[in-house]
C-alpha positions in Angstrom: 0.0 0.0 0.0 1.5 3.3 -1.1 0.1 6.2 1.0 2.0 9.5 1.0 1.2 12.4 3.3 2.0 15.7 1.6 0.8 17.5 4.7 0.2 16.3 8.2 -1.6 17.9 11.1 -0.8 18.2 14.8 0.7 14.9 16.2 -1.8 12.6 17.9 0.2 13.0 21.2 -0.3 16.8 21.2 -4.0 16.3 20.4 -4.3 13.9 23.3 -2.7 16.4 25.7 -5.2 19.0 24.5 -8.0 16.6 25.2 -6.7 15.8 28.7 -6.5 19.4 29.7 -10.0 20.0 28.4 -11.3 17.0 30.4 -9.8 18.2 33.6 -11.3 21.7 33.2 -14.7 20.3 32.4 -14.8 17.9 35.3 -14.0 20.7 37.8 -16.7 22.9 36.2 -19.4 20.3 36.3 -18.6 19.5 39.9 -19.0 23.2 40.7 -22.4 23.3 38.9 -23.6 20.2 40.7 -22.5 21.7 44.1 -23.5 25.3 43.8 -26.2 25.2 41.1 -27.5 28.5 39.8 -24.8 30.5 41.6 -22.0 28.6 39.7 -24.0 28.9 36.4 -24.3 32.7 36.8 -20.6 33.1 37.5 -19.7 31.0 34.5 -22.2 32.8 32.2 -20.7 36.2 33.3 -17.1 34.9 32.7 -17.5 33.1 29.4 -20.7 34.6 27.9 -20.3 38.1 29.3 -24.0 38.0 30.0 -26.0 38.3 33.2 -29.7 38.6 33.9 -32.1 37.7 36.7 -33.2 34.5 34.9 -31.7 33.1 31.7 -35.0 31.8 30.5 -36.7 34.0 28.0 -40.3 34.9 28.6 -42.9 34.6 25.9 -43.0 38.3 25.5 -39.2 38.5 25.2 -39.3 35.8 22.5 -41.9 37.7 20.5 -39.8 40.9 20.8 -36.6 39.2 19.7 -38.2 37.3 16.8 -39.7 40.6 15.5 -36.1 41.7 14.7 -35.9 38.9 12.0 -36.5 40.2 8.5 -39.3 38.7 6.4 -36.6 37.3 4.0 -34.6 35.7 6.8 -37.8 34.3 8.4 -38.8 32.7 5.0 -35.4 31.1 4.7 -35.5 29.8 8.3 -39.0 28.3 7.6 -37.8 26.7 4.3 -34.8 25.1 6.0 -36.8 23.9 8.9 -39.4 22.4 6.6 -36.8 20.3 4.8 -35.4 19.0 8.1 -38.8 18.2 9.6 -40.0 16.6 6.3 -37.0 14.1 6.3 -37.4 13.5 10.0 -41.0 12.7 9.6 -40.2 10.3 6.8 -37.6 8.6 9.2 -40.2 8.5 12.0 -42.8 6.9 9.7 -40.3 4.1 9.0 -40.1 3.2 12.7 -43.1 1.0 13.4 -44.4 -0.4 16.6 -44.4 -4.2 16.5 -46.6 -7.0 17.8 -46.3 -10.6 16.7 -47.6 -13.9 17.9 -44.4 -16.0 17.8 -46.3 -19.2 18.7 -49.8 -19.9 19.8 -50.5 -17.9 22.9 -47.2 -16.0 23.0 -47.3 -12.4 21.9 -44.1 -10.3 21.8 -43.7 -6.7 20.6 -42.1 -3.3 21.0 -43.2 0.3 21.3 -41.3 3.4 20.2 -41.8 5.8 23.1 -40.4 9.4 23.0 -37.8 10.5 25.5 -39.8 12.6 28.0 -37.4 15.6 28.2 -34.5 16.7 26.1 -31.9 19.5 26.3 -30.9 20.9 23.0 -27.6 22.8 22.8 -27.4 25.3 19.9 -23.9 26.8 19.5 -23.7 30.5 18.9 -20.9 32.3 20.6 -18.8 32.7 17.5 -21.3 31.9 14.8 -25.0 31.9 15.4 -25.8 28.3 14.5 -29.4 28.8 13.4 -29.5 25.4 11.6 -28.6 23.5 14.8 -32.0 24.5 16.2 -33.8 22.7 13.3 -31.6 19.6 13.7 -32.3 19.2 17.5 -35.4 21.1 18.5 -37.5 20.5 15.4 -36.4 16.9 15.1 -37.3 16.2 18.8 -40.7 17.8 18.1 -41.3 15.4 15.2 -40.4 12.5 17.6 -43.0 13.7 20.1 -40.8 14.7 23.0 -43.1 16.4 25.5 -40.6 18.8 27.0 -37.9 20.4 24.9 -35.4 22.7 26.5 -33.1 24.8 24.3 -29.9 26.7 25.2 -27.8 29.0 23.2 -25.2 31.5 24.2 -25.6 35.3 23.5 -24.2 36.6 20.3 -22.5 39.9 20.5 -23.9 40.4 24.0 -27.6 39.5 23.3 -29.8 36.7 22.2 -29.5 36.2 18.4 -32.9 36.8 16.8 -32.5 34.2 14.1 -31.5 31.4 16.5 -34.3 32.3 18.9 -36.8 32.2 16.0 -35.6 28.8 14.9 -35.8 27.4 18.4 -39.3 28.8 18.9 -40.6 27.7 15.5 -39.1 24.3 16.0 -41.2 23.8 19.1 -38.9 24.6 22.1 -40.9 24.7 25.4 -38.1 26.5 27.3 -35.4 28.8 25.8 -32.4 29.9 27.8 -29.7 32.3 26.8 -26.8 30.3 28.2 -23.8 28.7 26.6 -20.9 26.3 27.1 -20.3 23.9 29.9 -22.7 25.9 32.1 -25.6 25.3 29.6 -25.2 21.5 29.2 -24.3 21.1 32.9 -27.4 23.0 34.1 -29.7 21.0 31.7 -28.3 17.7 32.7 -27.7 18.2 36.4 -30.5 20.6 37.1 -30.5 23.7 39.3 -33.2 25.5 41.3 -34.3 27.3 38.1 -33.8 24.6 35.5 -35.3 21.2 35.9 -33.0 18.4 34.6 -33.6 16.7 31.3 -33.3 13.0 30.3 -31.2 13.5 27.1 -28.7 16.0 25.9 -28.3 16.6 22.1 -26.5 19.1 19.8 -23.0 19.9 18.6 -20.6 22.2 20.3 -16.9 23.0 20.8 -14.5 20.7 22.6 -15.7 21.8 26.0 -19.3 21.1 25.3 -18.5 17.8 23.7 -16.4 16.7 26.7 -19.1 17.9 29.1 -21.6 15.7 27.3 -19.2 12.8 27.4 -18.7 13.2 31.2 -22.4 13.6 31.8 -23.3 10.4 29.9 -24.9 8.0 32.3 -26.5 10.7 34.4 -28.4 11.5 31.2 -28.4 10.1 27.7 -26.5 11.9 24.9 -27.0 11.8 21.2 -23.3 11.2 20.3 -19.8 12.6 20.6 -20.2 15.7 18.4 -17.1 17.9 19.0 -15.3 20.3 16.7 -16.3 19.7 13.1 -14.3 17.4 10.8 -14.3 17.2 7.0 -12.8 14.9 4.4 -12.7 15.5 0.6 -12.2 12.3 -1.4 -11.5 13.4 -5.0 -9.9 12.4 -8.2 -9.2 14.4 -11.4 -12.3 13.2 -13.2 -14.8 15.0 -11.0 -13.0 17.7 -9.1 -10.4 20.5 -9.4 -8.2 22.4 -7.0 -10.6 25.2 -6.5 -13.5 22.9 -5.6 -11.4 20.9 -3.2 -9.8 23.9 -1.5 -13.2 25.6 -1.1 -14.8 22.5 0.5 -11.9 22.1 2.9 -11.7 25.7 4.0 -15.5 25.9 4.2 -15.4 23.7 7.2 -12.0 24.9 8.6 -13.6 28.2 9.5 -15.7 26.5 12.2 -12.9 26.7 14.8 -9.2 26.5 15.5 -9.2 22.7 15.8 -11.3 21.5 12.9 -9.6 18.6 11.1 -9.7 18.9 7.3 -8.3 16.1 5.1 -7.9 15.8 1.3 -7.7 12.2 0.2 -6.8 11.7 -3.5 -5.1 9.4 -6.0 -3.8 12.4 -7.9 -0.5 14.0 -6.8 -1.1 16.9 -9.2 -4.6 17.6 -7.8 -3.1 17.4 -4.2 -0.3 19.9 -5.0 -2.7 22.2 -6.9 -5.1 22.1 -3.9 -2.4 23.1 -1.5 -1.6 26.1 -3.7 -5.2 27.0 -4.0 -5.7 26.9 -0.3 -2.9 29.4 0.2 -4.6 31.7 -2.4 -8.0 31.4 -0.8 -6.7 32.0 2.8 -5.5 35.5 1.5 -9.0 36.5 0.6 -11.3 34.5 2.9 -12.9 36.8 5.5 -12.7 34.0 8.1 -9.1 33.2 7.4 -8.0 34.1 10.9 -9.7 31.0 12.1 -9.4 28.8 9.0 -5.7 29.3 8.7 -4.9 28.1 12.1 -7.2 25.1 11.7 -5.6 24.2 8.4 -2.1 24.7 9.7 -2.6 22.5 12.8 -5.2 20.0 11.6 -5.1 20.0 7.8 -3.8 16.9 6.0 -3.2 15.9 2.3 -3.0 12.2 1.6 -2.1 10.7 -1.8 -3.0 7.1 -2.4 -2.2 4.8 -5.4 -5.6 3.1 -5.7 -9.3 3.7 -4.8 -9.1 0.7 -2.5 -6.4 2.4 -0.5 -8.5 5.6 -0.4 -11.4 3.6 0.9 -9.3 2.0 3.7 -7.8 5.3 4.8 -11.2 7.0 4.8 -12.7 4.3 6.9 -9.8 4.5 9.3 -10.1 8.3 9.8 -13.9 8.0 10.0 -14.5 11.7 9.4 -17.6 13.5 10.3 -18.3 14.9 6.8 -17.1 13.1 3.7 -17.4 14.9 0.4 -16.9 12.4 -2.4 -16.1 13.7 -5.9 -14.8 10.8 -8.1 -15.8 8.8 -11.1 -17.3 6.2 -8.7 -19.2 8.0 -6.0 -21.8 5.3 -5.6 -18.9 2.8 -5.1 -17.8 4.7 -2.1 -21.5 4.9 -0.9 -21.7 1.1 -1.2 -18.4 0.3 0.4 -17.7 3.0 3.1 -18.6 1.9 6.6 -17.2 4.5 9.0 -18.2 8.2 8.7 -20.8 10.7 9.8 -22.5 11.6 6.6 -21.6 11.3 2.9 -22.0 14.1 0.3 -21.9 12.6 -3.1 -20.8 14.3 -6.3 -19.6 17.8 -7.1 -23.1 19.3 -7.1 -23.7 18.8 -3.4 -21.5 19.9 -0.5 -21.3 19.9 3.3 -22.8 23.3 3.6 -26.0 22.0 2.1 -26.2 19.3 4.8 -25.2 21.8 7.5 -27.9 24.4 6.7 -30.8 23.4 4.4 -31.0 20.1 2.5 -32.8 18.2 5.3 -30.4 15.6 6.7 -29.2 16.2 10.2 -25.9 18.0 10.7 -25.2 16.8 14.2 -22.7 14.0 13.4 -20.1 11.8 15.1 -16.6 13.1 15.4 -13.3 11.7 16.7 -13.8 8.3 15.0 -17.3 7.8 16.7 -18.5 7.1 13.2 -17.2 3.6 13.7 -20.0 2.8 16.1 -22.8 5.3 15.6 -24.5 7.4 13.1 -25.6 11.0 13.5 -28.5 12.6 15.3 -31.9 11.6 13.8 -35.5 11.3 14.9 -34.7 7.8 16.3 -32.4 9.2 18.8 -35.3 10.8 20.6 -37.2 7.5 20.7 -36.7 4.5 23.0 -37.7 1.1 21.7 -39.3 -0.9 24.6 -40.2 -4.5 24.3 -43.2 -6.2 25.9 -44.5 -9.8 26.2 -47.8 -11.4 26.9 -48.8 -15.0 27.4 -52.5 -15.6 26.7 -53.2 -19.3 27.1 -52.6 -21.9 29.8 -50.9 -24.2 27.2 -48.4 -21.5 26.3 -47.7 -20.6 29.9 -47.0 -24.2 30.7 -44.8 -24.9 27.7 -42.7 -21.8 28.0 -42.5 -22.2 31.7 -41.1 -25.7 31.4 -38.3 -24.6 29.1 -37.7 -21.5 31.3 -37.5 -23.6 34.5 -34.9 -25.9 33.1 -32.8 -23.1 31.6 -32.9 -21.2 34.9 -31.7 -24.3 36.8 -29.0 -24.7 34.2 -27.6 -21.4 35.3 -28.2 -22.0 39.0 -31.0 -19.5 39.4 -33.4 -21.4 41.6 -35.5 -18.4 42.4 -35.8 -17.6 38.7 -36.9 -21.2 38.1 -39.6 -20.9 40.7 -41.1 -18.0 38.8 -41.6 -20.4 35.9 -42.5 -23.4 38.0 -45.5 -21.7 39.8 -47.0 -21.1 36.3 -46.4 -24.7 35.3 -48.2 -25.9 38.5 -51.0 -23.3 38.3 -51.7 -23.3 34.6 -50.6 -26.8 33.6 -51.5 -28.8 36.6 -48.1 -30.3 36.7 -46.3 -31.2 39.9 -42.8 -29.6 39.9 -41.1 -29.9 43.3 -40.1 -26.6 44.8 -36.4 -25.8 44.0 -36.2 -28.2 41.1 -36.5 -27.8 37.4 -39.4 -28.9 35.4 -39.1 -32.5 34.1 -38.4 -33.1 30.4 -41.4 -34.3 28.4 -40.8 -35.5 24.8 -43.2 -35.1 22.0 -44.8 -38.5 22.6 -45.8 -37.4 26.1 
């Protein structure tokens, strides 16, 4: 296998050290929130959000006043994007059916899809007001039927961002708080005197938000590990050029200073041209102050000999976003197994998925795509099984098997749960503390 790195990002050891420092800070902060509640939240909000008010929850009147600042054109765009997201989420929900089946005479098994009863949706917004994140979490939770939806977003330039608040409200949020960072997810998960705790945390965020969700998992559910954005461009010379590749890489690098961006190609000339094009674009991109650092520290350019090698490298990296522009896009769709979401062909792009096309943009990062997909309506539903035995004959027959299998494992008390049914519904004498006797078909 011939794989050549024309550019590497920050070494894994350095990235691990960054993660360790983040984890320590988050742990201390969450402990403070758990101990001091609203007092700690207020101090953190003043320090990191530069924002303080008597209560961080917006009133209905305040929400109306804030939304009134959104222009008609902006409101129409928000509604269009939200409609695409909810339409796809509803199609997904419709595919998730409750089940009830009679597996044998008198034995009925099934499952029900029940909404999580409360969810905390984090919508990033300190650096960029992430309007679309409100659709992805709040609106999708509403489609799932979640009865209590809490939404938190930090202030933008010192005040609630009207477009974000509008998207939250239109999406169906029951409670909206102007609160960001660790203090937001910590308050939603742990609860304070002013914020009742939720059962599930969802939504993307920076490294601190992602780590806070990771540490809170178990106390509450989380959607997935969704940290700083990642993007990979898989390209060959038949479908892409340097300008397209560079644009798609830097379009995600502007998210933050630690957003990995990878070009994976079988064309050395395309790789070298893309490196030059990135340098050109960074001189004119308004967000270059962020994108340049991200590209310098986390950007990679990898040249492979074959498509099979490209596939193997892509699955190993398991990037959050994978933009595929090759002569065999559907081949990658068929064979790739580890990623957040695929964007196939030069006509689509990650920004479509981020903002408007309808798929969810909260996706797994840091190789989590190896074991989970992204946020979707199913994340807000719990599939609970049930069983029902309706005849004496079924209770007896299942009970006999169950009795013997419990005794096989040494669970005598378990066996008696089966035995009492065998005695009561089958009229069979099974001595207490023993397994049911074996009866062959002839009997």
